[in-house]
N, CA, C and O atoms as CSV, one atom per row, in Angstrom:
chain,resi,resn,atom,element,x,y,z
A,1,MET,N,N,24.897,106.836,214.219
A,1,MET,CA,C,26.117,106.332,215.017
A,1,MET,C,C,26.401,107.225,216.442
A,1,MET,O,O,26.166,108.426,216.577
A,2,ASN,N,N,26.958,106.330,217.441
A,2,ASN,CA,C,27.208,106.546,218.482
A,2,ASN,C,C,28.603,107.792,218.495
A,2,ASN,O,O,29.492,107.776,217.644
A,3,LYS,N,N,28.552,108.522,219.315
A,3,LYS,CA,C,29.634,109.554,219.699
A,3,LYS,C,C,30.185,109.921,220.683
A,3,LYS,O,O,29.530,110.406,221.606
A,4,VAL,N,N,31.342,109.806,220.737
A,4,VAL,CA,C,32.148,109.979,222.519
A,4,VAL,C,C,33.420,110.846,222.142
A,4,VAL,O,O,34.055,110.733,221.094
A,5,ASN,N,N,33.653,111.631,223.057
A,5,ASN,CA,C,34.151,112.967,223.585
A,5,ASN,C,C,35.838,111.729,223.736
A,5,ASN,O,O,35.993,110.767,224.488
A,6,LEU,N,N,36.789,112.305,222.711
A,6,LEU,CA,C,38.089,111.287,222.641
A,6,LEU,C,C,38.866,111.835,224.233
A,6,LEU,O,O,39.718,111.135,224.782
A,7,GLU,N,N,38.465,112.985,224.727
A,7,GLU,CA,C,39.278,113.013,225.946
A,7,GLU,C,C,38.549,112.520,227.013
A,7,GLU,O,O,39.221,112.640,228.037
A,8,ALA,N,N,37.407,111.988,227.237
A,8,ALA,CA,C,36.672,111.413,228.098
A,8,ALA,C,C,37.032,109.765,228.098
A,8,ALA,O,O,36.955,109.097,229.129
A,9,VAL,N,N,37.439,109.202,226.791
A,9,VAL,CA,C,37.972,107.997,226.883
A,9,VAL,C,C,39.355,107.835,227.297
A,9,VAL,O,O,39.724,106.809,227.868
A,10,LEU,N,N,40.106,108.764,227.045
A,10,LEU,CA,C,41.786,109.203,226.979
A,10,LEU,C,C,41.456,109.301,229.001
A,10,LEU,O,O,42.212,108.564,229.634
A,11,GLU,N,N,40.882,109.766,229.484
A,11,GLU,CA,C,40.929,110.087,231.109
A,11,GLU,C,C,40.507,109.168,231.538
A,11,GLU,O,O,40.970,108.904,232.648
A,12,ALA,N,N,39.421,108.145,230.973
A,12,ALA,CA,C,39.416,106.630,231.471
A,12,ALA,C,C,40.425,105.856,231.451
A,12,ALA,O,O,40.759,105.243,232.465
A,13,LEU,N,N,41.169,105.738,230.142
A,13,LEU,CA,C,42.545,104.806,229.885
A,13,LEU,C,C,43.495,105.113,231.261
A,13,LEU,O,O,43.982,104.344,232.090
A,14,GLU,N,N,43.529,106.508,231.128
A,14,GLU,CA,C,44.751,106.996,232.227
A,14,GLU,C,C,44.305,106.783,233.779
A,14,GLU,O,O,45.156,106.887,234.663
A,15,LEU,N,N,43.166,106.531,234.037
A,15,LEU,CA,C,42.409,106.327,235.389
A,15,LEU,C,C,42.035,104.978,235.580
A,15,LEU,O,O,41.514,104.613,236.633
A,16,SER,N,N,42.259,104.222,234.652
A,16,SER,CA,C,41.795,102.957,234.664
A,16,SER,C,C,42.959,102.014,235.734
A,16,SER,O,O,44.169,101.809,235.646
A,17,ASP,N,N,41.929,101.604,236.712
A,17,ASP,CA,C,42.507,100.781,237.719
A,17,ASP,C,C,41.957,99.335,237.967
A,17,ASP,O,O,41.203,98.824,237.139
A,18,GLU,N,N,42.335,98.676,239.105
A,18,GLU,CA,C,42.084,97.281,239.312
A,18,GLU,C,C,40.916,97.225,240.082
A,18,GLU,O,O,40.531,96.086,240.347
A,19,ASP,N,N,40.092,98.387,240.614
A,19,ASP,CA,C,39.169,98.416,241.266
A,19,ASP,C,C,37.813,98.651,240.796
A,19,ASP,O,O,36.944,98.830,241.649
A,20,GLY,N,N,37.489,98.679,239.499
A,20,GLY,CA,C,36.462,99.050,239.067
A,20,GLY,C,C,36.510,99.041,237.371
A,20,GLY,O,O,37.184,98.200,236.777
A,21,LYS,N,N,35.873,99.871,236.800
A,21,LYS,CA,C,35.693,99.370,235.416
A,21,LYS,C,C,34.943,100.644,234.529
A,21,LYS,O,O,33.889,101.010,235.049
A,22,TYR,N,N,35.258,101.243,233.496
A,22,TYR,CA,C,34.874,102.221,232.796
A,22,TYR,C,C,33.561,101.858,231.766
A,22,TYR,O,O,33.924,101.083,230.882
A,23,TYR,N,N,32.625,102.104,231.705
A,23,TYR,CA,C,31.802,101.944,230.423
A,23,TYR,C,C,31.382,102.937,229.547
A,23,TYR,O,O,31.347,104.030,230.113
A,24,TYR,N,N,30.956,102.980,228.055
A,24,TYR,CA,C,30.644,103.915,227.361
A,24,TYR,C,C,29.241,103.614,227.401
A,24,TYR,O,O,28.822,102.486,227.145
A,25,ASN,N,N,28.413,104.690,227.747
A,25,ASN,CA,C,26.655,104.666,227.949
A,25,ASN,C,C,26.321,105.420,226.261
A,25,ASN,O,O,26.387,106.569,225.825
A,26,LYS,N,N,25.894,103.882,225.582
A,26,LYS,CA,C,25.645,104.177,224.223
A,26,LYS,C,C,24.166,105.191,223.990
A,26,LYS,O,O,24.102,105.915,222.997
A,27,ILE,N,N,23.324,105.159,224.740
A,27,ILE,CA,C,22.051,106.060,225.232
A,27,ILE,C,C,22.357,107.925,225.518
A,27,ILE,O,O,21.750,108.897,225.070
A,28,THR,N,N,23.637,107.828,226.513
A,28,THR,CA,C,23.923,109.036,227.055
A,28,THR,C,C,25.146,109.680,226.256
A,28,THR,O,O,25.390,110.887,226.236
A,29,SER,N,N,25.934,108.613,225.551
A,29,SER,CA,C,27.373,108.920,225.193
A,29,SER,C,C,28.121,109.408,226.150
A,29,SER,O,O,28.995,110.265,226.014
A,30,GLU,N,N,27.710,108.738,227.385
A,30,GLU,CA,C,28.507,109.255,228.500
A,30,GLU,C,C,29.893,108.271,228.960
A,30,GLU,O,O,30.056,107.178,228.417
A,31,VAL,N,N,30.553,108.624,229.684
A,31,VAL,CA,C,31.909,107.414,229.830
A,31,VAL,C,C,31.758,107.509,231.350
A,31,VAL,O,O,32.073,108.560,231.907
A,32,ILE,N,N,31.278,106.435,232.074
A,32,ILE,CA,C,31.201,105.980,233.456
A,32,ILE,C,C,31.794,105.302,234.046
A,32,ILE,O,O,32.334,104.327,233.524
A,33,TYR,N,N,31.929,105.648,235.662
A,33,TYR,CA,C,33.390,104.544,236.245
A,33,TYR,C,C,32.443,104.030,237.276
A,33,TYR,O,O,31.637,104.639,237.979
A,34,ILE,N,N,32.745,102.711,237.194
A,34,ILE,CA,C,31.945,101.906,237.932
A,34,ILE,C,C,33.012,101.117,238.880
A,34,ILE,O,O,33.771,100.247,238.452
A,35,GLY,N,N,32.949,101.579,240.305
A,35,GLY,CA,C,34.117,101.130,241.032
A,35,GLY,C,C,33.269,100.353,242.163
A,35,GLY,O,O,32.051,100.208,242.258
A,36,GLU,N,N,34.264,99.925,242.945
A,36,GLU,CA,C,33.471,99.090,244.397
A,36,GLU,C,C,32.393,99.525,244.671
A,36,GLU,O,O,31.301,98.979,244.514
A,37,GLU,N,N,32.733,100.978,245.286
A,37,GLU,CA,C,31.448,101.352,245.814
A,37,GLU,C,C,30.404,101.834,245.030
A,37,GLU,O,O,29.328,101.703,245.613
A,38,GLU,N,N,30.311,102.359,243.888
A,38,GLU,CA,C,29.113,102.506,243.080
A,38,GLU,C,C,28.879,101.167,242.651
A,38,GLU,O,O,27.763,101.122,242.133
A,39,ALA,N,N,29.622,99.710,242.637
A,39,ALA,CA,C,28.639,98.566,242.389
A,39,ALA,C,C,27.543,98.216,243.579
A,39,ALA,O,O,26.608,97.419,243.518
A,40,ARG,N,N,27.950,99.062,244.682
A,40,ARG,CA,C,27.164,98.374,245.411
A,40,ARG,C,C,25.916,99.375,245.212
A,40,ARG,O,O,24.950,99.027,245.891
A,41,ILE,N,N,25.751,100.307,244.592
A,41,ILE,CA,C,24.538,101.310,244.488
A,41,ILE,C,C,24.007,101.708,243.268
A,41,ILE,O,O,24.603,101.414,242.231
A,42,ALA,N,N,22.919,102.367,243.247
A,42,ALA,CA,C,22.507,102.033,241.585
A,42,ALA,C,C,22.904,102.477,240.649
A,42,ALA,O,O,21.842,102.726,240.078
A,43,ASP,N,N,23.758,102.834,239.914
A,43,ASP,CA,C,24.801,103.161,239.042
A,43,ASP,C,C,24.747,101.876,238.503
A,43,ASP,O,O,24.389,101.810,237.327
A,44,SER,N,N,25.059,100.680,239.171
A,44,SER,CA,C,25.637,99.697,238.546
A,44,SER,C,C,24.287,98.942,238.378
A,44,SER,O,O,24.383,97.915,237.705
A,45,THR,N,N,23.233,99.197,238.782
A,45,THR,CA,C,22.049,98.424,238.529
A,45,THR,C,C,21.261,98.489,236.923
A,45,THR,O,O,20.517,97.725,236.308
A,46,ASP,N,N,21.793,99.657,236.683
A,46,ASP,CA,C,21.394,100.030,234.962
A,46,ASP,C,C,22.338,99.204,233.958
A,46,ASP,O,O,21.968,98.596,232.954
A,47,ILE,N,N,23.353,99.297,234.348
A,47,ILE,CA,C,24.452,98.397,233.335
A,47,ILE,C,C,23.816,96.813,233.534
A,47,ILE,O,O,23.708,96.162,232.494
A,48,GLU,N,N,23.449,96.248,234.645
A,48,GLU,CA,C,23.173,94.915,234.651
A,48,GLU,C,C,22.120,94.511,233.992
A,48,GLU,O,O,21.988,93.529,233.262
A,49,GLU,N,N,21.191,95.532,234.366
A,49,GLU,CA,C,19.539,95.607,234.146
A,49,GLU,C,C,19.409,95.832,231.993
A,49,GLU,O,O,18.458,95.393,231.346
A,50,ASN,N,N,20.660,96.617,231.350
A,50,ASN,CA,C,20.175,97.378,230.347
A,50,ASN,C,C,21.674,97.406,230.005
A,50,ASN,O,O,22.254,98.491,229.981
A,51,TRP,N,N,22.497,95.964,229.672
A,51,TRP,CA,C,23.687,96.016,228.962
A,51,TRP,C,C,24.200,96.036,228.047
A,51,TRP,O,O,25.393,96.102,227.751
A,52,ASP,N,N,23.000,95.960,227.313
A,52,ASP,CA,C,23.453,95.831,225.746
A,52,ASP,C,C,23.282,97.934,225.643
A,52,ASP,O,O,23.211,98.401,224.506
A,53,ASN,N,N,23.259,98.442,226.262
A,53,ASN,CA,C,23.576,99.983,226.502
A,53,ASN,C,C,24.941,100.653,226.681
A,53,ASN,O,O,25.411,101.784,226.560
A,54,TYR,N,N,25.347,99.461,227.019
A,54,TYR,CA,C,26.782,99.627,227.425
A,54,TYR,C,C,27.827,99.058,226.847
A,54,TYR,O,O,27.708,97.906,226.429
A,55,ILE,N,N,29.140,99.809,226.705
A,55,ILE,CA,C,30.341,99.043,226.106
A,55,ILE,C,C,31.395,99.444,227.200
A,55,ILE,O,O,31.702,100.551,227.643
A,56,SER,N,N,31.769,98.397,227.441
A,56,SER,CA,C,33.200,98.125,228.508
A,56,SER,C,C,34.223,98.809,227.552
A,56,SER,O,O,34.263,98.781,226.322
A,57,LEU,N,N,35.111,99.486,228.526
A,57,LEU,CA,C,36.357,100.548,227.890
A,57,LEU,C,C,37.587,99.630,228.091
A,57,LEU,O,O,37.384,98.849,229.021
A,58,PRO,N,N,38.775,99.480,227.523
A,58,PRO,CA,C,39.882,98.744,227.801
A,58,PRO,C,C,40.268,99.062,229.209
A,58,PRO,O,O,40.373,100.221,229.612
A,59,SER,N,N,40.484,97.972,229.971
A,59,SER,CA,C,40.893,97.888,231.365
A,59,SER,C,C,42.716,98.299,231.042
A,59,SER,O,O,43.364,98.235,229.997
A,60,GLN,N,N,43.147,98.756,232.564
A,60,GLN,CA,C,44.683,98.542,232.672
A,60,GLN,C,C,45.556,97.578,232.210
A,60,GLN,O,O,46.737,97.748,231.908
A,61,PHE,N,N,44.862,96.474,232.169
A,61,PHE,CA,C,45.163,94.868,231.605
A,61,PHE,C,C,45.141,94.857,230.229
A,61,PHE,O,O,46.005,94.192,229.658
A,62,ASP,N,N,44.193,95.558,229.478
A,62,ASP,CA,C,44.274,95.423,228.111
A,62,ASP,C,C,45.212,96.391,227.546
A,62,ASP,O,O,45.799,96.113,226.501
A,63,ILE,N,N,45.465,97.851,228.332
A,63,ILE,CA,C,46.289,98.463,228.064
A,63,ILE,C,C,47.581,98.160,228.060
A,63,ILE,O,O,48.253,98.237,227.032
A,64,ASN,N,N,48.160,97.710,229.439
A,64,ASN,CA,C,49.585,96.884,229.349
A,64,ASN,C,C,50.816,98.210,229.224
A,64,ASN,O,O,51.456,98.396,228.189
A,65,GLU,N,N,50.969,98.986,230.388
A,65,GLU,CA,C,51.877,100.270,230.239
A,65,GLU,C,C,53.230,99.702,230.179
A,65,GLU,O,O,54.119,100.375,229.658
A,66,TYR,N,N,53.504,98.457,230.689
A,66,TYR,CA,C,54.578,97.637,230.351
A,66,TYR,C,C,55.335,97.427,229.154
A,66,TYR,O,O,56.520,97.679,228.935
A,67,ASP,N,N,54.483,96.938,228.434
A,67,ASP,CA,C,54.505,96.654,227.063
A,67,ASP,C,C,54.648,97.845,226.263
A,67,ASP,O,O,55.405,97.852,225.292
A,68,ILE,N,N,53.916,98.937,226.631
A,68,ILE,CA,C,54.330,100.456,225.977
A,68,ILE,C,C,55.785,100.967,226.502
A,68,ILE,O,O,56.410,101.546,225.614
A,69,MET,N,N,56.401,100.886,227.644
A,69,MET,CA,C,57.286,101.151,228.107
A,69,MET,C,C,58.583,100.314,227.232
A,69,MET,O,O,59.602,100.787,226.727
A,70,VAL,N,N,58.193,99.195,227.274
A,70,VAL,CA,C,59.237,98.587,226.189
A,70,VAL,C,C,59.135,98.834,224.413
A,70,VAL,O,O,60.185,98.841,223.772
A,71,GLU,N,N,58.453,98.933,224.054
A,71,GLU,CA,C,58.365,99.525,222.865
A,71,GLU,C,C,58.933,100.738,222.789
A,71,GLU,O,O,59.958,100.767,222.108
A,72,PHE,N,N,58.567,101.817,223.308
A,72,PHE,CA,C,59.334,103.067,223.898
A,72,PHE,C,C,61.091,103.164,223.814
A,72,PHE,O,O,61.880,103.911,223.236
A,73,CYS,N,N,61.211,101.966,224.731
A,73,CYS,CA,C,62.936,101.479,224.566
A,73,CYS,C,C,63.517,100.895,223.118
A,73,CYS,O,O,64.653,101.084,222.682
A,74,TYR,N,N,62.697,100.315,222.632
A,74,TYR,CA,C,62.927,99.817,221.042
A,74,TYR,C,C,63.106,100.800,220.111
A,74,TYR,O,O,63.858,100.843,219.136
A,75,SER,N,N,62.079,101.821,220.670
A,75,SER,CA,C,62.126,103.282,219.406
A,75,SER,C,C,62.699,104.165,219.212
A,75,SER,O,O,62.497,104.955,218.290
A,76,LEU,N,N,63.937,104.260,220.425
A,76,LEU,CA,C,64.628,105.194,220.471
A,76,LEU,C,C,65.842,104.908,219.650
A,76,LEU,O,O,66.123,103.744,219.366
A,77,GLU,N,N,66.646,106.010,219.217
A,77,GLU,CA,C,67.780,105.880,218.560
A,77,GLU,C,C,69.386,105.516,218.920
A,77,GLU,O,O,70.320,105.015,218.293
A,78,ASN,N,N,69.164,106.108,220.430
A,78,ASN,CA,C,70.431,106.214,220.933
A,78,ASN,C,C,70.680,104.821,221.816
A,78,ASN,O,O,70.137,104.906,222.918
A,79,ASP,N,N,71.193,103.883,221.649
A,79,ASP,CA,C,71.288,102.433,222.563
A,79,ASP,C,C,71.741,102.312,223.676
A,79,ASP,O,O,71.690,101.315,224.398
A,80,ARG,N,N,72.414,103.755,223.972
A,80,ARG,CA,C,72.796,103.302,225.427
A,80,ARG,C,C,71.784,103.760,226.148
A,80,ARG,O,O,71.845,103.369,227.314
A,81,ILE,N,N,70.594,104.650,225.831
A,81,ILE,CA,C,69.987,105.285,226.717
A,81,ILE,C,C,68.741,104.313,226.514
A,81,ILE,O,O,67.996,104.224,227.490
A,82,SER,N,N,68.389,103.523,225.307
A,82,SER,CA,C,67.558,102.293,225.021
A,82,SER,C,C,67.905,100.972,226.190
A,82,SER,O,O,67.044,100.383,226.844
A,83,ASN,N,N,68.909,100.797,226.218
A,83,ASN,CA,C,69.146,99.826,226.949
A,83,ASN,C,C,69.822,100.201,228.641
A,83,ASN,O,O,70.317,99.259,229.261
A,84,GLU,N,N,69.799,101.272,229.134
A,84,GLU,CA,C,69.180,101.923,230.435
A,84,GLU,C,C,68.111,101.768,230.994
A,84,GLU,O,O,67.930,101.375,232.146
A,85,LEU,N,N,67.179,102.129,230.053
A,85,LEU,CA,C,65.732,102.169,230.314
A,85,LEU,C,C,65.446,100.688,230.317
A,85,LEU,O,O,64.770,100.315,231.276
A,86,LEU,N,N,65.783,99.840,229.522
A,86,LEU,CA,C,65.516,98.247,229.267
A,86,LEU,C,C,65.877,97.921,230.693
A,86,LEU,O,O,65.010,97.292,231.299
A,87,SER,N,N,66.646,98.128,231.155
A,87,SER,CA,C,67.464,97.223,232.557
A,87,SER,C,C,66.507,97.838,233.453
A,87,SER,O,O,66.054,97.062,234.294
A,88,ALA,N,N,66.000,99.251,233.501
A,88,ALA,CA,C,65.073,99.725,234.831
A,88,ALA,C,C,64.453,98.921,234.735
A,88,ALA,O,O,64.244,98.421,235.841
A,89,LEU,N,N,63.958,98.422,233.951
A,89,LEU,CA,C,62.625,97.563,233.848
A,89,LEU,C,C,62.366,96.144,234.524
A,89,LEU,O,O,61.378,95.454,234.776
A,90,ASN,N,N,63.603,96.063,234.675
A,90,ASN,CA,C,63.934,94.601,235.380
A,90,ASN,C,C,63.657,94.417,236.697
A,90,ASN,O,O,63.865,95.380,237.435
A,91,GLY,N,N,63.196,93.308,237.217
A,91,GLY,CA,C,62.652,93.435,238.746
A,91,GLY,C,C,61.633,94.221,239.359
A,91,GLY,O,O,60.641,94.716,238.824
A,92,LYS,N,N,62.008,94.274,240.569
A,92,LYS,CA,C,60.757,94.865,241.452
A,92,LYS,C,C,60.747,96.345,241.297
A,92,LYS,O,O,61.799,96.904,240.990
A,93,GLY,N,N,59.478,97.146,241.512
A,93,GLY,CA,C,59.373,98.836,241.112
A,93,GLY,C,C,60.017,99.178,239.815
A,93,GLY,O,O,60.700,100.194,239.695
A,94,ALA,N,N,59.763,98.166,238.644
A,94,ALA,CA,C,60.187,98.421,237.797
A,94,ALA,C,C,59.489,99.689,236.872
A,94,ALA,O,O,60.027,100.141,235.862
A,95,PHE,N,N,58.241,100.144,237.401
A,95,PHE,CA,C,57.259,101.139,236.916
A,95,PHE,C,C,58.525,102.801,237.390
A,95,PHE,O,O,59.129,103.604,236.679
A,96,ARG,N,N,58.427,102.657,238.581
A,96,ARG,CA,C,59.233,103.681,239.261
A,96,ARG,C,C,60.606,104.196,238.605
A,96,ARG,O,O,61.053,105.299,238.291
A,97,LYS,N,N,61.189,102.491,238.532
A,97,LYS,CA,C,62.643,102.960,238.160
A,97,LYS,C,C,62.892,103.471,236.576
A,97,LYS,O,O,63.775,104.256,236.232
A,98,PHE,N,N,62.136,102.986,235.904
A,98,PHE,CA,C,61.940,103.302,234.443
A,98,PHE,C,C,61.453,104.902,234.733
A,98,PHE,O,O,62.212,105.705,234.189
A,99,LYS,N,N,60.503,105.428,235.370
A,99,LYS,CA,C,60.557,106.796,235.348
A,99,LYS,C,C,61.464,107.400,235.739
A,99,LYS,O,O,61.893,108.384,235.136
A,100,ASP,N,N,61.985,106.939,236.873
A,100,ASP,CA,C,63.285,107.581,237.365
A,100,ASP,C,C,64.482,107.709,236.069
A,100,ASP,O,O,65.066,108.756,235.790
A,101,THR,N,N,64.665,106.467,235.415
A,101,THR,CA,C,65.576,106.849,234.785
A,101,THR,C,C,65.502,107.823,233.802
A,101,THR,O,O,66.313,108.733,233.634
A,102,ALA,N,N,64.272,107.547,233.013
A,102,ALA,CA,C,64.001,108.461,231.991
A,102,ALA,C,C,64.145,110.287,232.558
A,102,ALA,O,O,64.720,111.173,231.925
A,103,GLU,N,N,63.614,110.402,233.565
A,103,GLU,CA,C,63.928,111.641,234.326
A,103,GLU,C,C,65.545,111.697,234.043
A,103,GLU,O,O,65.967,112.502,233.213
A,104,SER,N,N,66.286,110.975,234.629
A,104,SER,CA,C,67.706,111.377,234.656
A,104,SER,C,C,68.528,111.293,233.539
A,104,SER,O,O,69.735,111.535,233.516
A,105,LEU,N,N,67.826,110.939,232.612
A,105,LEU,CA,C,68.281,110.822,231.138
A,105,LEU,C,C,67.901,112.209,230.396
A,105,LEU,O,O,68.505,112.686,229.435
A,106,ASN,N,N,67.164,112.565,230.821
A,106,ASN,CA,C,66.206,113.932,230.449
A,106,ASN,C,C,65.547,113.671,229.307
A,106,ASN,O,O,65.829,114.336,228.310
A,107,ILE,N,N,64.774,112.884,229.259
A,107,ILE,CA,C,63.763,111.619,228.293
A,107,ILE,C,C,62.520,111.575,228.473
A,107,ILE,O,O,61.740,111.406,227.536
A,108,GLU,N,N,62.163,111.715,229.649
A,108,GLU,CA,C,60.928,111.783,230.465
A,108,GLU,C,C,59.899,112.562,229.795
A,108,GLU,O,O,58.794,112.088,230.060
A,109,GLU,N,N,59.827,113.714,228.922
A,109,GLU,CA,C,58.800,114.510,228.198
A,109,GLU,C,C,58.709,113.705,226.791
A,109,GLU,O,O,57.634,113.490,226.232
A,110,LYS,N,N,59.955,113.289,226.293
A,110,LYS,CA,C,59.747,112.505,225.276
A,110,LYS,C,C,59.160,110.850,225.787
A,110,LYS,O,O,58.980,110.133,224.802
A,111,TRP,N,N,58.935,110.360,226.745
A,111,TRP,CA,C,58.331,109.109,227.448
A,111,TRP,C,C,56.699,109.532,227.378
A,111,TRP,O,O,55.862,108.781,226.877
A,112,TYR,N,N,56.475,110.440,227.777
A,112,TYR,CA,C,54.976,110.826,228.368
A,112,TYR,C,C,54.641,111.112,226.664
A,112,TYR,O,O,53.600,110.617,226.231
A,113,LYS,N,N,55.368,111.769,225.879
A,113,LYS,CA,C,54.543,112.178,224.572
A,113,LYS,C,C,54.358,110.842,223.908
A,113,LYS,O,O,53.316,110.735,223.262
A,114,TYR,N,N,55.033,109.966,223.933
A,114,TYR,CA,C,55.248,108.625,223.619
A,114,TYR,C,C,53.975,107.619,224.128
A,114,TYR,O,O,53.328,106.850,223.418
A,115,LYS,N,N,53.828,107.860,225.533
A,115,LYS,CA,C,52.764,107.036,226.213
A,115,LYS,C,C,51.322,107.520,225.848
A,115,LYS,O,O,50.314,106.832,225.684
A,116,ASP,N,N,51.527,109.334,225.733
A,116,ASP,CA,C,50.011,109.476,225.152
A,116,ASP,C,C,49.725,109.162,223.658
A,116,ASP,O,O,48.542,108.909,223.434
A,117,GLU,N,N,50.532,109.127,222.629
A,117,GLU,CA,C,50.428,108.921,221.597
A,117,GLU,C,C,49.707,107.525,221.354
A,117,GLU,O,O,48.707,107.412,220.644
A,118,ALA,N,N,50.482,106.207,222.193
A,118,ALA,CA,C,49.841,105.204,222.652
A,118,ALA,C,C,48.540,104.910,222.857
A,118,ALA,O,O,47.938,104.051,222.212
A,119,LEU,N,N,47.915,105.787,223.998
A,119,LEU,CA,C,46.669,105.745,224.440
A,119,LEU,C,C,45.983,106.506,223.629
A,119,LEU,O,O,44.775,106.495,223.862
A,120,ILE,N,N,46.362,107.235,222.663
A,120,ILE,CA,C,45.502,107.841,221.698
A,120,ILE,C,C,44.937,106.847,220.959
A,120,ILE,O,O,43.746,106.542,220.901
A,121,LYS,N,N,46.180,106.199,220.211
A,121,LYS,CA,C,45.805,105.043,219.460
A,121,LYS,C,C,44.536,103.605,219.882
A,121,LYS,O,O,43.707,102.892,219.316
A,122,ILE,N,N,45.136,103.857,221.280
A,122,ILE,CA,C,44.344,102.142,222.212
A,122,ILE,C,C,42.740,103.081,222.086
A,122,ILE,O,O,41.755,102.431,221.733
A,123,ALA,N,N,42.615,104.205,222.314
A,123,ALA,CA,C,41.302,104.698,222.355
A,123,ALA,C,C,40.642,105.106,220.827
A,123,ALA,O,O,39.445,104.908,220.622
A,124,SER,N,N,41.441,105.634,219.877
A,124,SER,CA,C,41.075,105.193,218.896
A,124,SER,C,C,40.479,103.966,217.946
A,124,SER,O,O,39.490,103.867,217.220
A,125,ASP,N,N,41.500,103.140,218.288
A,125,ASP,CA,C,41.161,101.738,217.876
A,125,ASP,C,C,39.758,101.550,218.502
A,125,ASP,O,O,38.803,101.173,217.823
A,126,TRP,N,N,39.662,101.852,219.939
A,126,TRP,CA,C,38.493,101.012,220.892
A,126,TRP,C,C,37.524,101.779,219.786
A,126,TRP,O,O,36.971,100.977,219.034
A,127,CYS,N,N,37.264,102.925,219.580
A,127,CYS,CA,C,36.343,103.575,219.235
A,127,CYS,C,C,35.765,102.877,217.555
A,127,CYS,O,O,34.650,102.604,217.112
A,128,LYS,N,N,36.808,102.814,217.134
A,128,LYS,CA,C,36.642,102.458,215.742
A,128,LYS,C,C,35.975,100.784,215.435
A,128,LYS,O,O,35.201,100.341,214.587
A,129,ASP,N,N,36.672,100.214,216.513
A,129,ASP,CA,C,35.994,98.846,216.786
A,129,ASP,C,C,34.833,98.604,216.727
A,129,ASP,O,O,34.334,97.826,215.914
A,130,ASN,N,N,34.004,99.467,217.899
A,130,ASN,CA,C,32.912,99.792,218.163
A,130,ASN,C,C,31.956,100.663,217.386
A,130,ASN,O,O,30.789,100.888,217.706
A,131,ASP,N,N,32.398,100.986,216.645
A,131,ASP,CA,C,31.583,101.911,215.932
A,131,ASP,C,C,31.090,103.328,216.319
A,131,ASP,O,O,29.963,103.717,216.015
A,132,ILE,N,N,32.111,104.194,217.102
A,132,ILE,CA,C,31.939,105.129,218.053
A,132,ILE,C,C,32.432,106.252,217.092
A,132,ILE,O,O,33.598,106.091,216.731
A,133,GLU,N,N,31.748,107.448,216.558
A,133,GLU,CA,C,32.479,108.358,216.344
A,133,GLU,C,C,33.210,109.359,217.514
A,133,GLU,O,O,32.726,109.850,218.534
A,134,VAL,N,N,34.882,109.476,216.808
A,134,VAL,CA,C,35.124,110.262,218.085
A,134,VAL,C,C,34.889,111.861,217.640
A,134,VAL,O,O,34.810,112.236,216.470
A,135,ILE,N,N,34.793,112.723,218.822
A,135,ILE,CA,C,34.687,113.936,218.688
A,135,ILE,C,C,35.848,114.756,219.590
A,135,ILE,O,O,36.481,114.296,220.540
A,136,LYS,N,N,35.928,115.918,219.094
A,136,LYS,CA,C,36.925,116.654,219.975
A,136,LYS,C,C,36.438,117.764,220.968
A,136,LYS,O,O,35.514,118.427,220.498
A,137,GLY,N,N,36.740,118.038,221.919
A,137,GLY,CA,C,36.007,119.421,222.644
A,137,GLY,C,C,34.902,118.498,223.519
A,137,GLY,O,O,34.886,117.289,223.753
A,138,ASN,N,N,33.993,119.577,223.899
A,138,ASN,CA,C,33.265,119.291,224.791
A,138,ASN,C,C,32.366,118.509,224.216
A,138,ASN,O,O,31.447,118.031,224.882
């Protein structure tokens, strides 16, 4: 069975962007990033030639932080706080407004804990779906 360090998967999920993609190498058990620059050089050649040795990690679109924010709002017991956060998610700059509102309501730490737990679930589900054993630590 393949193995992966959970921290490496979580870091890839946190750093996921639209300019590249993270992959798990089934041979080396490493998580690698192939961005626009790397795609022009040899790193991506191995992926293209040995596609069966790699598994694509969830992208930022698979993660959908907006949905995690909405779920967080509905998880709160205080309706006033929940509604303020939901309102912050409307319109332009929703992510910044949400984070600023969470900070002003003194629940920023609670938000980040919720987000971290959501990412751990996504990472764990990805590992399970791909028959990869999760290891902790180095």
